[in-house]
N, C-alpha and C positions, 0 to 999 in steps of 0.2 A: 822549458827543458821542463817535461809531464811530471808529476807525484812518483815519486819511488826511484827517479833520473838520477845519477849521479857522473860527475866527468871523473872520469878514468884515473887524467893523470893526476889530481887529488888522494881519488885511492889510493894513488900509487905513491904519492909524496910520505900522507899518510901512517902507509905504516911500513916505508922504512925509519920513520923518522919512532914509531912508536919497536918496532925490534932497536934498535940502538940504544930505547931506557930497560931494554930486562936485565938483566946482571941475573949472571950462573946461579941457581940452588945446590951449592955440596953436600949428598945425601949423604956423603959416609964421613961427618963434622965431628957428629961425635958420636965415631964410632966405638965401642971399648969394649977390650979383649978381659975374658976373667973369669972369676966361676959363682952359678949362685946357689948360699944353701942353707937350711932350716933346718929346727929340728920339733918336732914334731911327738908328740906322743896319741897320736891316733896310729893304726895301722892301713896299707893302704886299701886294703877293703874299707875300711872305715868311712874314711877321705873319700873316696870314689860310692859308694851309697849317698856319703852328701852330697856331694856334686849330684847326683843320679836326683835329688828331693828336688835342686836346684833349679834343674831342667823340668819336670815337673810342676813346680811350681808358676817357671814361666809359661808353659804351653799353658796354663791354665787363667789368663789373660784373655 
């Protein structure tokens, strides 16, 4: 065999062995139903203004 060649039967066997070892991932394992709330002394406009300031700081970098 030349450089970079492989035996196709070995490749198929390796792939099927790898697939058997794979475990499925349950993306809904940690789903939670509920609510989130918080209290702030700042108004919505003040919070948006602070957010805009943070975005401007990131753009300066």
